[in-house]
Kinemage of the C-alpha trace (Angstrom):
@kinemage 1
@onewidth
@group {chain A} dominant
@subgroup {mainchain}
@vectorlist {calphas} color= white
{ca met a 1} P 8.447 11.589 6.537
{ca gln a 2} L 5.409 10.973 4.365
{ca ser a 3} L 4.243 7.444 3.685
{ca leu a 4} L 3.990 5.989 0.208
{ca pro a 5} L 0.692 6.375 -1.635
{ca asn a 6} L -1.431 3.255 -1.801
{ca asn a 7} L -4.670 1.886 -3.222
{ca leu a 8} L -6.032 0.376 -0.017
{ca leu a 9} L -9.095 2.632 0.238
{ca phe a 10} L -10.026 1.868 -3.386
{ca phe a 11} L -9.823 -1.903 -2.900
{ca arg a 12} L -11.647 -1.780 0.418
{ca gln a 13} L -14.481 0.266 -1.084
{ca gln a 14} L -14.672 -2.037 -4.114
{ca ala a 15} L -14.998 -5.008 -1.764
{ca asn a 16} L -17.628 -3.078 0.220
{ca ile a 17} L -16.080 -3.927 3.584
{ca ser a 18} L -15.507 -1.799 6.648
{ca gln a 19} L -12.161 -0.910 8.145
{ca asp a 20} L -13.163 -3.045 11.134
{ca lys a 21} L -13.779 -6.129 9.000
{ca leu a 22} L -10.505 -5.720 7.100
{ca ala a 23} L -8.586 -5.107 10.306
{ca glu a 24} L -9.983 -8.284 11.827
{ca ala a 25} L -9.152 -10.281 8.691
{ca val a 26} L -5.521 -9.130 8.579
{ca asp a 27} L -4.975 -9.064 12.360
{ca cys a 28} L -4.504 -5.371 13.084
{ca ser a 29} L -6.524 -2.472 14.458
{ca arg a 30} L -9.087 -0.415 12.572
{ca arg a 31} L -6.969 2.625 13.388
{ca thr a 32} L -3.993 1.066 11.585
{ca ile a 33} L -6.098 0.478 8.462
{ca gly a 34} L -7.264 4.098 8.584
{ca tyr a 35} L -3.710 5.404 8.949
{ca ile a 36} L -2.519 3.279 6.023
{ca glu a 37} L -5.405 4.487 3.838
{ca lys a 38} L -4.628 8.130 4.663
{ca gly a 39} L -0.943 7.642 3.924
{ca met a 40} L 0.002 8.331 7.546
{ca his a 41} L 1.551 4.900 8.145
{ca asp a 42} L 3.493 2.418 6.030
{ca pro a 43} L 2.577 -1.163 6.898
{ca ser a 44} L 5.221 -3.732 7.696
{ca val a 45} L 6.128 -6.089 4.869
{ca gln a 46} L 4.153 -8.852 6.572
{ca met a 47} L 1.082 -6.624 6.993
{ca ala a 48} L 1.292 -5.439 3.378
{ca tyr a 49} L 1.350 -9.066 2.183
{ca arg a 50} L -1.611 -9.989 4.403
{ca ile a 51} L -3.633 -7.093 2.984
{ca ala a 52} L -2.651 -7.896 -0.618
{ca asn a 53} L -3.532 -11.559 -0.063
{ca tyr a 54} L -6.890 -10.580 1.386
{ca phe a 55} L -7.766 -8.699 -1.811
{ca gln a 56} L -5.973 -11.287 -3.988
{ca val a 57} L -3.871 -8.673 -5.754
{ca ala a 58} L -0.136 -8.337 -6.283
{ca leu a 59} L 1.651 -6.268 -3.681
{ca pro a 60} L 2.774 -3.577 -6.204
{ca val a 61} L -0.847 -3.087 -7.300
{ca leu a 62} L -1.927 -2.305 -3.759
{ca phe a 63} L 1.216 -0.441 -2.714
{ca pro a 64} L 2.861 1.012 -5.865
{ca asp a 65} L 6.370 2.356 -5.376
{ca leu a 66} L 6.169 5.879 -6.702
{ca asn a 67} L 9.621 6.736 -5.372
{ca glu a 68} L 11.345 4.649 -8.029
{ca asn a 69} L 13.438 6.995 -10.146
{ca thr a 70} L 14.311 6.508 -13.766
{ca asp a 71} L 17.959 6.497 -14.815
{ca glu a 72} L 17.477 9.933 -16.374
{ca gln a 73} L 16.212 11.384 -13.081
{ca lys a 74} L 19.270 9.916 -11.324
{ca gly a 75} L 21.574 11.653 -13.804
{ca ile a 76} L 22.721 8.427 -15.479
{ca arg a 77} L 23.304 8.671 -19.195
{ca his a 78} L 23.543 5.626 -21.432
{ca gly a 79} L 25.663 5.526 -24.575
{ca thr a 80} L 27.291 8.937 -24.227
């Protein structure tokens, strides 16, 4: 199962901080940050909130849900 895409690498590079520094700030390992950035690991809800709070961005900005389907993709028709 592939993890959801995220914007963690972008925000970390914009803040000019290392994986080590971010990991220390959000209480996880550098390896975990690397796996999240590469899309190899989905963070827990608590971890996702800690990371979003660190960058002071809304959770959906950092971890957009690209699996959300429109009604049309689900085969739902309105008004027919």
